[in-house]
C-alpha positions, -999 to +999 in steps of 0.1 A: +719+691-261+725+690-223+753+666-214+760+657-178+788+637-162+778+602-155+767+600-118+790+628-109+771+659-099+760+647-065+792+629-055+821+650-066+833+650-030+834+612-028+859+595-005+866+590+031+848+615+053+865+605+085+850+589+116+820+604+133+823+612+170+794+607+194+802+638+215+799+660+184+771+644+163+760+654+128+743+688+127+715+673+106+682+684+121+668+677+147+695+690+170+711+662+189+706+660+226+724+643+255+699+614+251+708+611+215+745+609+224+737+581+249+718+562+222+747+565+198+772+554+225+751+524+232+749+515+195+786+519+190+796+500+221+774+470+211+786+472+175+822+471+186+816+440+207+798+423+179+824+432+153+852+420+176+834+387+182+832+382+145+868+391+141+877+365+168+857+339+150+875+345+117+909+346+133+903+313+152+889+297+120+920+307+101+942+291+127+922+259+129+917+255+092+949+267+074+935+256+040+908+283+044+931+312+051+927+326+016+890+327+022+894+346+054+922+371+047+901+399+034+874+393+059+898+396+088+913+427+073+878+443+069+869+433+105+900+451+118+890+482+099+855+481+112+866+478+148+892+506+144+867+529+127+840+522+154+864+527+182+877+559+167+842+572+167+840+571+205+857+599+225+866+597+261+855+561+263+873+529+256+851+498+258+869+466+269+881+444+241+858+415+234+876+381+237+847+358+230+838+341+197+810+320+183+818+283+181+838+271+151+823+246+127+833+210+132+845+206+096+863+231+074+837+225+046+810+240+068+830+273+073+818+292+042+781+287+049+786+294+086+806+325+079+781+337+053+753+333+079+773+353+104+780+380+078+743+383+069+734+386+106+760+413+110+746+431+080+711+430+095+724+443+129+744+471+114+714+481+092+693+483+123+720+504+140+719+527+109+682+533+113+685+539+151+715+562+150+709+599+158+741+612+143+739+614+105+776+606+101+773+576+124+743+563+105+763+566+073+791+545+089+767+519+101+751+517+067+784+513+049+795+485+073+762+468+067+769+469+030+804+455+035+790+425+055+763+419+028+789+419+001+811+394+020+781+371+026+772+372-011+808+364-021+808+333+002+773+320-006+759+337-037+721+344-038+697+365-057+704+403-056+673+420-041+659+453-051+647+474-021+610+481-022+602+518-018+577+530+008+542+533-005+532+564+014+546+600+013+579+606+029+593+636+049+625+653+038+624+641+002+650+668-007+677+644+004+664+620-022+670+644-051+707+635-055+697+599-055+673+605-084+700+624-104+722+593-099+695+570-111+690+591-142+726+587-150+727+550-141+698+542-165+716+561-192+749+542-185+733+508-184+716+516-217+750+522-233+767+491-219+736+470-226+736+481-262+773+471-266+767+437-250+737+429-270+753+441-303+787+424-302+793+401-272+782+365-270+781+365-232+745+358-223+750+360-185+766+395-188+739+407-212+712+393-189+728+410-159+729+443-178+692+441-186+684+432-150+705+461-136+690+485-161+655+474-150+664+479-113+677+514-118+648+524-141+623+511-115+642+529-088+642+561-108+605+559-113+599+552-076+620+582-066+601+604-090+568+592-075+580+597-039+592+632-045+561+642-065+539+627-037+555+651-012+545+680-034+580+687-047+589+691-083+615+663-091+647+675-108+648+667-145+673+644-162+699+656-185+694+649-222+726+628-222+755+619-199+792+617-205+806+582-204+840+583-186+857+560-211+850+541-243+828+511-240+837+487-268+832+452-254+827+430-224+857+442-203+849+479-206+811+472-202+818+455-169+841+483-159+813+509-166+789+488-146+813+488-116+818+525-120+780+532-120+774+511-089+803+526-071+792+561-078+756+554-069+768+538-036+787+570-028+756+591-033+733+568-013+756+565+017+756+603+019+718+604+017+717+582+048+729+610+070+703+635+057+673+612+062+654+595+089+627+568+092+614+552+060+635+574+038+667+563+056+656+527+053+652+531+016+685+547+009+705+524+033+690+493+017+697+507-017+733+513-007+736+476+001+721+467-033+746+489-051+776+475-032+765+439-039+756+446-075+790+463-081+809+432-068+787+410-090+803+430-119+838+424-106+844+452-082+867+444-053+849+441-019+855+470+004+855+476+042+834+507+037+814+507+005+805+543-006+827+559+020+862+548+008+891+534+028+902+544+062 
């Protein structure tokens, strides 16, 4: 029987890959041009200003509403990391520091919802930057920061976890999706294991329901990737007969740990697929990265400044 490591083959090199630089963009085809570099410089400069403005908002809110500082501590830390990483991606250029901030809410009770709205807007903007970036590494960074903002927004004001809808037509460059498909094979297997444990011996209906939902999401994603790759005239890679589970799953704590592991490893694979894709394929993998990051935190993973990429 063929046994593969759970979600490991395509992400054995997971971890921080350093900051992209706009004067030496990713070598992913097509070959970057001077115009491409100008585009990336503009995207980075605007992103730096926006991230600094959000940082200023959070810092000012922490000062005005001391009782909310625990809510803002991690957000402020993440904002500092985003700004440093973006500024480190620019060479021979130092944009002025942004001093402005959006207006603070009149009452402290309004802060969580206002901050969540700002974080969701930031996630949307960084997702748009991800799609527009010409450097593959820069696109990965934008996609990761978008996921970080989405996770923060979800933590502040929880909402339904969406499942990205795959494109209906054929895609170019589907080879970059093959590692994602391999990850989904393993994720379906892993959720089958933890779901079986939860349904057999744990009287935690929310956790069991979340496991079924996550299993369904990864199964549907697997099927969609198979269809997209096949539609492009490429033979999809086959799943292994079974996958190694990295630790025993015997109850709710270890089941939740396995779910966090699955989502974290999938995030690492999808963020790398961003840099190798363009257009609708990039939109698919970047939105899936966001889903993996948010879903992982729903299972108890700690929020990160750079989901899928690792720390600075």
